Steps between C-alpha positions, in 0.01 A plus 500: 500500500847652476480530122146637513607762753793595282270534201267727698792712616629538143150594380479759777839643412401518134177676594687758708763563234304486176133574573391865478122476531277355765450124533133414547440845646792476745830685476764295317761559770267369771412190298867440420615536859213278615600230252862521613401467867268205431770342282765536769263355761411205275868432428588515869213266586617264224856491631385427856260231377769342283739479795235341723410242236868416446559459875192276529617282211848466649349407838288229334799369305351585161734596217534873443622677186861621510711726284463851371335607177813446289567152639137401444504630143816301429344188655182521294637323187644223719164468675311467172749244364488295819120511516464399135753219543316377808797532736327771706153386595409794727375711206182362348466508123172688547691791656725528196193483278346787697819702450480445125131589501575821693771599251267434206227704670737792554622498141164442332279794405196328656433608860230433757490875564582697184804730526292781352336551840719742696674349806251211528615351168855460621414341834445150363838510328666639814344226710624231263850653497515514880376141533744377233803674651412384851435142394816472290713667768369271775549187291854603407579575865371160608707340224811683625423368849473149352834540317675622812368210706617256233847657500515466880384138478750417223789696653603275792458182294754616241775559761 
């Protein structure tokens, strides 16, 4: 929801800055400001929801993703190596297959909704990108959590 809200806000800003004519019979500035307001509201709702979900998972004792974007990006190759080697069983092989399928779909010229259709044609690609980034980021964060727990478990034994 945070990413979707950000996308709406950027579309609204672009409409305000670069659109001269009306949009579907409405003034471009009004549409742009409306998109920015809806985008900000969606992002705010997403942040609040994300915090509540995280707090609920912590209360239940479930693992939660850790690390920032850079740490997760650096952990991704280690995650893939560990999952392929079988030393990290928390990531199913089907999830990695879905990631590969999503990348192939994004690169291929064949789309469910053709890109020739304005705005609508890009939505399927945008949805796949958002799902892919969210899925990869969450898996990398959970892997970082796993690594940190292993380091804590191995730490006292080595002293």
